[in-house]
C-alpha positions as CSV (number, residue, x, y, z in Angstrom):
1,M,0.1,0.2,-0.7
2,E,1.4,3.6,-0.9
3,F,1.3,6.1,1.7
4,D,-0.8,9.2,0.5
5,P,-0.1,12.7,1.7
6,M,-2.9,14.9,0.1
7,K,-5.4,12.2,0.9
8,G,-8.5,13.2,2.3
9,F,-6.8,16.7,2.0
10,E,-9.0,19.0,1.1
11,P,-7.7,22.9,-0.1
12,A,-10.6,24.3,-0.7
13,K,-11.8,23.8,3.0
14,G,-8.5,25.0,3.8
15,F,-8.0,28.1,2.5
16,E,-11.5,28.7,3.0
17,E,-10.6,28.8,6.8
18,F,-7.7,30.7,6.9
19,Q,-10.0,34.0,4.8
20,K,-12.7,33.4,7.8
21,L,-9.8,33.9,10.2
22,G,-8.2,36.5,8.8
23,Q,-12.0,37.7,8.3
24,Q,-13.0,37.9,11.4
25,N,-9.1,39.0,12.3
26,V,-10.1,42.0,10.2
27,E,-13.0,42.6,11.8
28,A,-12.1,41.7,15.7
29,S,-9.4,45.2,14.1
30,M,-11.6,47.0,12.7
31,K,-13.8,46.9,16.1
32,L,-11.1,47.8,17.7
33,M,-9.2,51.5,16.5
34,G,-13.0,52.4,16.6
35,E,-13.1,51.5,20.1
36,W,-9.5,52.5,20.0
37,S,-10.6,55.9,18.8
38,K,-14.0,57.0,20.4
39,G,-11.8,56.6,24.0
40,W,-9.8,59.3,22.8
41,Q,-12.4,61.5,21.9
42,A,-13.6,60.9,24.7
43,I,-11.2,62.1,27.1
44,A,-9.6,64.7,25.2
45,A,-13.0,67.0,25.6
46,E,-12.7,65.4,29.1
47,M,-9.5,67.2,28.6
48,T,-11.3,70.6,26.9
49,D,-13.6,71.2,29.3
50,Y,-11.2,71.1,32.1
51,T,-9.5,73.3,30.4
52,R,-12.0,75.4,30.0
53,R,-13.1,75.9,33.5
54,A,-9.7,76.3,34.2
55,F,-9.3,79.3,33.0
56,E,-12.4,81.0,33.9
57,E,-11.7,79.9,36.6
58,S,-8.5,81.3,37.0
59,T,-10.0,84.4,34.7
60,A,-12.1,84.7,38.1
61,T,-9.9,85.0,40.5
62,F,-7.8,87.1,39.2
63,E,-10.5,89.7,38.7
64,K,-10.4,89.2,42.5
65,L,-7.7,90.4,43.1
66,M,-7.4,92.8,41.3
67,S,-10.4,95.0,43.7
68,A,-8.9,92.7,46.6
69,K,-9.0,96.1,49.4
70,S,-6.2,94.3,51.0
71,L,-3.1,91.9,50.8
72,D,-5.1,89.4,53.6
73,Q,-8.2,89.8,51.0
74,A,-6.0,89.5,48.2
75,F,-4.8,86.0,50.0
76,E,-7.8,84.7,51.1
77,I,-9.1,84.3,47.6
78,Q,-5.7,82.8,46.5
79,S,-5.8,80.6,48.8
80,S,-9.7,80.2,47.8
81,F,-8.5,79.4,44.2
82,A,-5.1,77.5,45.1
83,K,-7.2,74.6,47.1
84,R,-10.6,74.5,44.9
85,S,-8.1,74.4,41.7
86,Y,-5.8,71.5,43.3
87,D,-9.2,69.5,44.1
88,E,-10.8,69.5,41.0
89,Y,-7.2,68.6,39.4
90,M,-7.5,65.2,41.8
91,H,-10.9,64.9,40.7
92,Q,-10.2,65.4,36.9
93,M,-7.3,63.1,37.1
94,T,-9.3,59.7,38.4
95,K,-11.9,60.7,36.0
96,V,-9.7,60.7,33.7
97,G,-7.1,58.1,35.4
98,G,-10.6,56.5,34.6
99,M,-11.3,56.4,31.1
100,Y,-7.7,55.2,30.5
101,A,-8.3,52.1,32.7
102,N,-11.8,51.1,30.6
103,L,-10.0,52.8,26.7
104,A,-8.1,50.0,27.8
105,K,-10.0,47.1,28.8
106,D,-12.6,48.0,26.2
107,A,-10.6,48.5,22.7
108,T,-8.6,44.9,24.5
109,K,-12.7,43.6,23.5
110,P,-13.1,42.4,19.8
111,I,-9.3,40.9,20.4
112,E,-10.3,38.8,23.5
113,K,-13.6,37.6,21.5
114,A,-11.4,36.6,18.2
115,F,-9.0,34.7,20.6
116,Q,-12.3,32.4,22.5
117,F,-13.7,32.2,19.0
118,N,-10.7,30.9,17.3
119,N,-9.7,29.1,19.9
């Protein structure tokens, strides 16, 4: 009996499976890029809003400082501004840090699904 290495091998079926796998990987990559893009847009919008608010707060504080009647009043205005600015900054960085974590988690979901499906 002669050994035939091609016996039972269907090239068309192998090609179809390879093509299907390739298509699934392209789809997963497109979903990843979509999630990545949405996440970065949300972070950029949040930072833009924070920057606008901080600028407005700084401008308002400067106007208050210019109208201060005494050094003590100016010191109080500046101290209050520094505390509010610090608190807002810490809150903002916590929020943006969470957005970065969610971005990474959401962006990897399509790849995780592709690996689970392909295994």
